[in-house]
N, C-alpha and C positions, 0 to 999 in steps of 0.2 A: 552188171555189181556181180562177180558169184558170192557164192551160198558162203557162209561162216565153215559150217561145215567141212568144206570144201580141202582138202589136203593140202598143202603147201609144200609136201616135200617130194623130191622129183623122182627117185623111186617109186611111190606110190604111184603117181602117172604112167610110168615105164612099165610097171606090172602090170596097171589097167589094159595098155595097150598090147603089150603080150598078148592078156586075151582076145582083146577084140580080132587079132589078126587069125588068130587061133579059133575061133569061131567064123571069121570071113573063105578061111580053107575048109571047115567041116561043111557050112553051106554054099561052097562053090560043089564041092566034093555029091553034094547034095541036088546038084542044080537049080537051088535057091539064089541066078545073079542077084535080084535085088534085097536080099537081104545080106548076100556077102560083098554088096558093095555098100552097103551103110555102116558093115561092123570097120570093113576097111578105110574107110573115111572117120569114122570114129579111131582107128589105129594111131594114122599118119596125127591125129591132133593131138592125141594123147603124147606121142611120142614127142612130140618136137616142144606143147607143154611141158614136160618132164626136162625135155632137155633146154628151154627155156628161165623154166624156176629152177635148174642149177644158176644157175648165167646172174639171178640176182633181179631175175621179171616180174613186175606184177599179174599178180592170176589175173586174163581178161575173159569177161562171157565171150568171145570167137567161134564158130565154125570155119570158116574161111580158112583153107587151110594157104594162100596164095598169101594174106596177108601175115599167117607163122608164119610162114617161112621168109619174110622177111624180116621179120623180128631176127632169126635166128639167121640170115646173112647178116643183119647189124655184130655178131659174134665171130661169124667164119663165112668167108665168103663162097667156099668152098658146096653149100648146102644149094646154089644155084641149082646142082646136078640135078636135081629135084626137081624143080617148079614145072618141070609137064604134067609130071607126076600128079604133083599140089591141083595144078589150074583140071586135069583133068579128074581127077578124084570130087575134089570140091564138089562138084556136080552132082555126086550120088548122092549128100547129104539131101537136098533135094527132090528131084529126081524116086528115088527107094520110097520116099515116107507122103507121099502122094499121089493120090491117081490122076495120071498127067498125061499126055497125050503122044509122049515121047516114051518109043522103049526104053526096058533095063536094057544093060552094058551085056554084052554077049561075052562068052565064056575065054578068048582068047583073049582079051582086051584085057578082062579082069584077072588072068592068072599074068599076063607082063604087069600088070598093078601089083600085085601082089608080091614078083618078084622083086622091083625096082623098093618096095615095103618095106621086105626085109631087107636090102640093101640099105637104105634110112633105118630102122633096128639098129641095125648093126654098128653101123657108124656111132648113135645116138648111146648106147652102152659101149663102144670104148670109152666114151669120151667121158660121162655122169660116172663117177664112183660113188 
């Protein structure tokens, strides 16, 4: 259940998504792939939640980007192009938060994901007024 203090205004979520995307860029430039991966996941989550809220979706406590993408596809099937991105970046949420035996994503992988996240953000920015 979302905290009653969380905003239900789509633009608030998109503004936070842009901050997380900026943080991902800065951390990646500094060589912190774990931090960059985490903020990339957060950016996509917030972009998708902002989009969904703009469609009347009820805010849910979920971090799985694929689930959020599936909800977005209910409104616009063209979101399907972002499925590989969401599948990839969802893993970063757990991978970078806990000391697991798996390695953090590499720089090239993150740069590609960052570029696709910018595409997703631009799509959502154009649709959410």
